[in-house]
N, C-alpha and C positions, 0 to 999 in steps of 0.2 A: 504494500500500500504506500503510495507516495505521500510526501509531506502535505501537499495541497489538499488531498482527499482527507487525510487525517484531521487537519485543522477544520475543514468544512463539517465533518461529522461531529467533532467536539463542539463546534459552534451550535449545531442543531440541538445537542444534548443540553448545553448551557441555556439555550432559548426555551426549551421545554421546561426545564427546572425553574427558570426565572418566571415564565408565565404562570406556572402553577403556584409559585411562592407569592406572586403578586395578586392573582385573581381568585385562587382557591386556597388561601393561606392556611386556614383552619384545618381543612382536609389534608393538605400536603404534610403539615407538621404532625398532625395527629396520627398519620400512618407510621411515624417514627416514635409514637407514644410520648410526644411532647405536648404538655398542656398549653393551650393557647388562650391567654387572657388578653385584655385590651392593650396592655403595654407590649406584649410579645407580638401581637398582630402587626403593630407598626414596625417592629424590628424585622419580622419575617418579610413584610412587604418591601422594606428597604433592601433586604438581601435579594429579593426578586429583581429589583431594579439593577442592582449590582451584577447579577447573573445575566440579565438582558444586555447590559452594556458589555460585559465580558464576551457574550455571544457575538455582538457586532464587531468588537475588537478582534476576536479570533477569526471571524469570517474575512475581515479586511487585511489581516496580517499577511496573507499569501500574496496580496497585491502590492503591499507596501515594502516588503523586505527582500524578496527575490533570493539572492545568493546567501543571505543571512538566515534563511528559514531553518536550517539545521540547528543553529544556536537558539532560536526561539523554541524549537521542538524540545531541546534539552531543558530550557526554562519551564516549559509546560509540564515536562515529566517531573521536575522538582515540585512544582505546584500541586500536581496530582498526588504525589506522595505525601505532601503536607496535609492535604485533605484526608487521605487514607489514615494517616497517623491520628489526626484530630478525631475523626469519626470512630476509629477503633478504640481510642481512649474512652470516648463517651459511651460506646457500646459496652466496654468492660466495666465501667463504673455504674452502668445501669441508667444513664441519663437519656439514652435513646434505645429503641429496639424496633423490631419488625422487619418484614421483607424488604421494604423500601430502602432501609439502611444497607442491607447486604447487596441489593441491586446497585446502589450508588457506589459502594466500595468496589464491587466487581468491575463496573465501568471504569472507575478511576485507576484501578490496577492495570486493566487492559490498555488504557490510554497512556499510562506511565511507561509501560513496556514498549508499546508501539512508538511513542515519542523518543524514547532512548534509542531504539533501533533505528529510527529515521534520522536521529542526530549523528549516528555513526556512519551511515551510508553516504 
């Protein structure tokens, strides 16, 4: 899989997560067994906006960076592993749970591996 395709697929995943966090915040976070009160609703929706922006940025990176794309792939691999670490920690301490968490962790691990592989090629 080429760098451009990888970034486009990641962008779509970020967009799906962002739209869910923004428009169906309560359902999205309750799938991970996170209680959503009024304060957290605002935080969750802000996270949605951040993910939508990340989606746009990820989509545009392939047009902006050209030959530097492998370096960006390595950076995205590090970012994915940071998410995996944070989510795994929260899973271990019982702050989050459910299939949605495992699906996100699986996607992030796959993206980290593919990004690392793309950064080497």
